C-alpha positions as CSV (number, residue, x, y, z in Angstrom):
1,X,70.5,51.8,23.3
2,X,70.2,49.2,26.1
3,X,66.3,48.8,25.1
4,X,67.2,48.0,21.7
5,X,69.6,45.4,22.6
6,X,67.4,43.8,25.1
7,X,64.7,43.7,22.4
8,X,67.1,42.2,19.8
9,X,68.2,39.6,22.4
10,X,64.5,38.8,23.0
11,X,63.8,38.3,19.3
12,X,66.7,36.1,18.7
13,X,65.9,34.0,21.7
14,X,62.3,33.5,20.5
15,X,63.6,32.7,17.0
16,X,66.2,30.3,18.5
17,X,63.5,28.6,20.5
18,X,61.2,28.4,17.5
19,X,64.1,26.5,15.5
20,X,64.9,24.3,18.2
21,X,61.1,23.4,18.7
22,X,60.8,22.6,15.0
23,X,63.8,20.5,14.8
24,X,62.9,18.4,17.8
25,X,59.3,18.1,16.9
26,X,58.1,14.5,16.5
27,X,58.2,12.9,13.0
28,X,56.4,13.7,10.9
29,X,55.1,17.2,11.3
30,X,54.7,18.1,7.6
31,X,53.8,16.2,4.3
32,X,56.1,13.5,3.1
33,X,57.0,13.2,-0.7
34,X,56.8,9.7,-2.2
35,X,59.0,9.8,-5.3
36,X,58.3,7.7,-8.3
37,X,61.0,7.3,-11.0
38,X,58.7,6.7,-13.8
39,X,55.8,8.6,-15.7
40,X,52.2,8.1,-14.5
41,X,50.4,5.2,-15.6
42,X,53.1,2.6,-15.0
43,X,53.5,-0.1,-12.3
44,X,55.5,2.0,-9.8
45,X,53.0,4.8,-10.1
46,X,50.1,2.5,-9.7
47,X,51.7,1.0,-6.4
48,X,52.5,4.4,-5.1
49,X,49.0,5.8,-5.6
50,X,47.2,2.6,-4.2
51,X,49.1,2.9,-1.0
52,X,49.7,6.6,-0.4
53,X,46.4,7.5,1.4
54,X,46.7,4.5,3.8
55,X,50.5,5.4,4.1
56,X,49.6,8.9,5.2
57,X,46.9,7.8,7.7
58,X,49.5,5.4,9.3
59,X,52.2,8.2,9.4
60,X,49.7,10.8,10.5
61,X,50.3,13.3,7.6
62,X,49.7,13.5,4.0
63,X,51.9,11.8,1.4
64,X,52.4,13.3,-2.0
65,X,53.3,11.2,-4.8
66,X,55.7,12.9,-7.1
67,X,56.8,11.6,-10.6
68,X,60.3,12.3,-11.6
69,X,60.7,10.1,-14.6
70,X,63.8,9.7,-16.7
71,X,67.2,7.9,-17.0
72,X,65.6,4.4,-16.0
73,X,64.4,5.8,-12.6
74,X,67.9,7.1,-11.8
75,X,66.7,10.8,-11.6
76,X,64.3,10.0,-8.8
77,X,67.0,7.7,-6.8
78,X,69.5,10.5,-7.0
79,X,67.1,13.2,-5.7
80,X,66.3,11.0,-2.7
81,X,69.8,10.0,-2.2
82,X,70.8,13.6,-1.9
83,X,67.7,14.8,0.0
84,X,67.9,15.7,3.7
85,X,67.9,12.4,5.9
86,X,64.8,13.5,7.8
87,X,62.1,11.1,6.4
88,X,60.3,13.6,4.4
89,X,61.7,12.5,0.9
90,X,60.9,8.8,0.3
91,X,61.7,6.5,-2.7
92,X,59.6,3.7,-4.2
93,X,62.1,1.8,-6.3
94,X,62.5,-1.3,-8.2
95,X,65.7,-3.3,-9.1
96,X,66.4,-0.7,-11.7
97,X,67.5,1.9,-9.2
98,X,69.2,-0.4,-6.8
99,X,70.9,-3.0,-8.8
100,X,70.8,-2.5,-12.7
101,X,71.4,1.1,-13.2
102,X,74.5,1.2,-11.0
103,X,75.8,-1.9,-13.0
104,X,75.1,-0.3,-16.4
105,X,76.5,3.0,-15.4
106,X,79.2,3.5,-12.8
107,X,79.1,7.2,-13.3
108,X,75.6,7.6,-11.7
109,X,75.2,10.7,-9.3
110,X,74.4,8.3,-6.5
111,X,75.3,4.7,-5.1
112,X,73.1,2.2,-3.7
113,X,74.8,2.8,-0.5
114,X,73.3,6.3,-0.3
115,X,69.8,4.8,0.1
116,X,68.6,2.9,3.3
117,X,66.3,0.1,2.5
118,X,63.1,0.2,4.6
119,X,61.0,-2.6,3.2
120,X,59.9,-4.4,0.1
121,X,56.2,-3.9,-0.6
122,X,55.2,-5.8,-3.7
123,X,56.1,-8.5,-6.2
124,X,54.9,-8.9,-9.8
125,X,55.3,-10.9,-12.9
126,X,55.8,-9.4,-16.2
127,X,53.2,-9.9,-19.1
128,X,54.6,-10.5,-22.6
129,X,51.9,-8.7,-24.8
130,X,51.6,-7.8,-28.5
131,X,49.5,-5.4,-30.8
132,X,46.7,-7.9,-32.0
133,X,46.9,-6.5,-35.5
134,X,50.4,-8.1,-36.2
135,X,49.2,-11.7,-36.6
136,X,51.3,-13.2,-33.6
137,X,48.9,-15.2,-31.5
138,X,51.4,-17.2,-29.1
139,X,54.8,-17.0,-27.9
140,X,55.8,-19.6,-30.2
141,X,54.6,-17.2,-33.1
142,X,56.7,-14.5,-31.7
143,X,59.9,-16.6,-31.4
144,X,59.4,-17.7,-35.2
145,X,58.6,-14.4,-36.5
146,X,61.6,-12.9,-34.6
147,X,63.9,-15.6,-36.1
148,X,62.6,-15.0,-39.7
149,X,62.9,-11.2,-39.3
150,X,65.8,-10.5,-37.0
151,X,65.9,-7.1,-35.5
152,X,62.7,-6.0,-37.3
153,X,60.4,-6.5,-34.2
154,X,60.6,-3.6,-31.6
155,X,59.9,-4.1,-28.1
156,X,58.6,-1.1,-25.9
157,X,59.7,-0.8,-22.2
158,X,59.5,1.9,-19.5
159,X,63.3,2.8,-19.9
160,X,66.8,1.4,-19.9
161,X,67.6,-0.7,-17.0
162,X,63.9,-1.3,-16.1
163,X,62.4,-4.7,-15.4
164,X,60.6,-4.9,-18.8
165,X,64.0,-4.0,-20.5
166,X,65.7,-6.8,-18.6
167,X,62.8,-9.2,-19.2
168,X,63.2,-8.5,-22.9
169,X,66.9,-8.9,-22.7
170,X,66.6,-12.4,-21.1
171,X,64.1,-13.4,-23.7
172,X,66.4,-12.5,-26.6
173,X,69.1,-14.4,-24.8
174,X,67.1,-17.7,-24.1
175,X,65.0,-17.8,-27.2
176,X,68.0,-16.8,-29.3
177,X,66.4,-14.0,-31.1
178,X,67.1,-10.4,-32.2
179,X,64.7,-7.7,-31.1
180,X,65.0,-4.2,-30.9
181,X,64.7,-2.2,-27.7
182,X,62.8,0.9,-27.5
183,X,62.9,2.6,-24.1
184,X,60.4,5.2,-23.1
185,X,60.1,7.3,-19.8
186,X,57.4,5.0,-18.2
187,X,55.1,2.1,-18.7
188,X,52.2,4.3,-19.8
189,X,54.0,5.8,-22.8
190,X,55.5,2.4,-23.7
191,X,52.1,0.6,-23.8
192,X,50.6,3.6,-26.1
193,X,53.3,3.1,-28.5
194,X,52.3,-0.5,-28.8
195,X,48.7,0.1,-29.1
196,X,49.4,2.7,-31.9
197,X,51.5,0.0,-33.6
198,X,54.9,2.2,-33.4
199,X,56.1,-1.0,-31.4
200,X,55.2,-4.6,-31.8
201,X,55.6,-6.2,-28.2
202,X,56.3,-5.4,-24.7
203,X,57.6,-7.4,-21.6
204,X,55.2,-5.0,-19.7
205,X,54.3,-4.8,-15.9
206,X,50.8,-5.8,-15.1
207,X,49.2,-2.5,-14.3
208,X,50.4,-1.1,-17.7
209,X,49.3,-4.2,-19.7
210,X,46.3,-5.8,-18.1
211,X,43.6,-3.1,-18.7
212,X,44.6,-3.1,-22.4
213,X,44.5,-6.9,-22.6
214,X,41.1,-6.9,-21.0
215,X,39.9,-4.3,-23.3
216,X,41.0,-6.3,-26.4
217,X,43.7,-3.6,-27.4
218,X,46.5,-5.8,-26.7
219,X,47.0,-9.7,-26.7
220,X,48.7,-11.5,-23.8
221,X,51.1,-14.2,-24.9
222,X,52.5,-15.3,-21.5
223,X,53.4,-14.3,-17.9
224,X,57.1,-14.2,-17.0
225,X,56.7,-16.9,-14.4
226,X,57.3,-20.7,-15.1
227,X,53.6,-21.5,-14.3
228,X,50.5,-19.4,-14.6
229,X,49.3,-17.0,-12.0
230,X,46.0,-15.9,-10.7
231,X,47.3,-12.5,-11.0
232,X,47.0,-12.5,-14.6
233,X,44.0,-14.7,-15.4
234,X,43.8,-16.6,-18.8
235,X,47.6,-15.9,-19.9
236,X,49.9,-19.0,-19.8
237,X,53.0,-19.4,-17.9
238,X,56.3,-19.7,-19.8
239,X,56.3,-23.6,-19.4
240,X,53.1,-23.8,-21.2
241,X,53.9,-21.1,-23.7
242,X,57.0,-23.0,-24.8
243,X,60.0,-21.3,-23.0
244,X,60.3,-23.2,-19.9
245,X,63.7,-21.9,-18.9
246,X,62.7,-18.4,-18.7
247,X,61.5,-17.0,-15.4
248,X,61.5,-13.4,-14.1
249,X,59.8,-11.3,-11.4
250,X,60.3,-7.9,-10.2
251,X,59.6,-6.1,-6.8
252,X,59.0,-2.6,-5.4
253,X,60.4,-1.3,-2.1
254,X,60.7,1.7,0.1
255,X,64.0,3.6,0.5
256,X,65.1,6.7,2.4
257,X,68.5,8.7,2.4
258,X,71.1,6.6,4.0
259,X,71.6,8.7,7.1
260,X,67.9,8.8,8.0
261,X,67.7,8.2,11.9
262,X,66.7,4.8,13.0
263,X,63.6,6.0,14.7
264,X,62.2,7.6,11.6
265,X,63.1,4.6,9.5
266,X,61.2,2.5,12.0
267,X,58.0,4.8,11.7
268,X,58.1,4.7,7.8
269,X,58.6,0.8,8.0
270,X,55.7,0.3,10.4
271,X,53.4,2.7,8.4
272,X,54.2,1.1,5.0
273,X,53.6,-2.5,6.7
274,X,50.1,-1.2,7.9
275,X,49.3,0.5,4.7
276,X,50.1,-2.6,2.5
277,X,48.1,-4.7,4.9
278,X,44.9,-2.8,4.4
279,X,42.2,-4.8,2.3
280,X,41.4,-2.1,-0.2
281,X,45.1,-1.5,-1.0
282,X,45.6,-5.3,-1.3
283,X,42.6,-5.5,-3.6
284,X,43.6,-2.5,-5.6
285,X,47.1,-4.0,-6.5
286,X,45.6,-7.5,-7.0
287,X,43.2,-6.1,-9.8
288,X,46.4,-5.0,-11.5
289,X,48.4,-8.1,-11.2
290,X,50.4,-7.1,-8.2
291,X,51.1,-9.1,-5.0
292,X,51.6,-7.5,-1.5
293,X,55.1,-9.0,-0.3
294,X,56.4,-7.3,2.7
295,X,60.0,-7.7,4.5
296,X,60.0,-8.7,8.1
297,X,62.3,-5.9,8.9
298,X,64.5,-3.3,7.4
299,X,67.6,-5.6,8.0
300,X,65.8,-8.6,6.1
301,X,65.3,-6.3,3.2
302,X,68.9,-5.1,3.2
303,X,69.9,-8.9,3.1
304,X,67.5,-9.7,0.5
305,X,68.9,-6.9,-1.8
306,X,72.5,-8.2,-1.4
307,X,71.3,-11.6,-2.9
308,X,68.9,-10.2,-5.3
309,X,71.5,-7.9,-6.9
310,X,73.6,-10.8,-7.9
311,X,70.7,-12.0,-10.2
312,X,70.2,-8.7,-11.9
313,X,73.8,-7.9,-12.4
314,X,74.5,-11.2,-13.8
315,X,71.5,-10.7,-16.2
316,X,73.0,-7.3,-17.3
317,X,76.3,-9.0,-18.0
318,X,75.1,-12.3,-19.6
319,X,72.7,-10.5,-21.8
320,X,75.0,-7.9,-22.9
321,X,72.7,-5.0,-21.8
322,X,74.1,-1.5,-22.6
323,X,72.9,2.0,-22.1
324,X,71.5,3.2,-25.5
């Protein structure tokens, strides 16, 4: 019996030592999941897949992109908010998850305070594009048609509360027109509906729209910034297109669960900064109309978010955006 007790004690001691060694092993010691709140083919997915190899090299482990689409990206945000705060579950998010959805739905399963900001990584304009077969060749044509046929033009977006949804809402407000919002589970499905003719217009993200414009399957009417941008060549800015008061951009950033230890946040921040600075990553993003735009620190990103939220929440309120 004494031998059995001694053997059992030895086994438990070894197990305990193993657990302790695992818990104190330097971060990271296993793959990191990078969650995207939209379906493959959209802007968030493109940004994640453009950076994940370099991000993994900087961290010293593999980074696996996981698409968890739905609820305007709230599903992915909630998963990360409730994940263990150990740095192995990371969110790439836009204003949808952080500002818009909480303003639209106070009953969300998470709060923005459940997510710790790490760094902003990109900024992009939206692109207003139409199916080329509907006879709309300019932004002025779109506004005239919308006023003539209120409610009959459908605009496709990557979901309720997404940047394209808010871009469309701002347009209807400033142009004083009535468009019908058709939300999808990502930019890819939204653009496919436009190409098929099921919808007529989109306020799309550049990675979703640009390849189709270049292939002649969509027609770009304007970018959402006041002036033209080299990110979207050949497409006028809003001043030139005829609605100079319209201006909107969106960003993507990296977030982790709120209780993630500071040294882990620091390592993720430094890895993201390095990854986004790689020439091949910058080039891949630029080809899809996206600029690298980095925060100087997690604290600066947090301060930016406080001010940025005011814009999006005001837009939600003024444009009367509701959950469908």
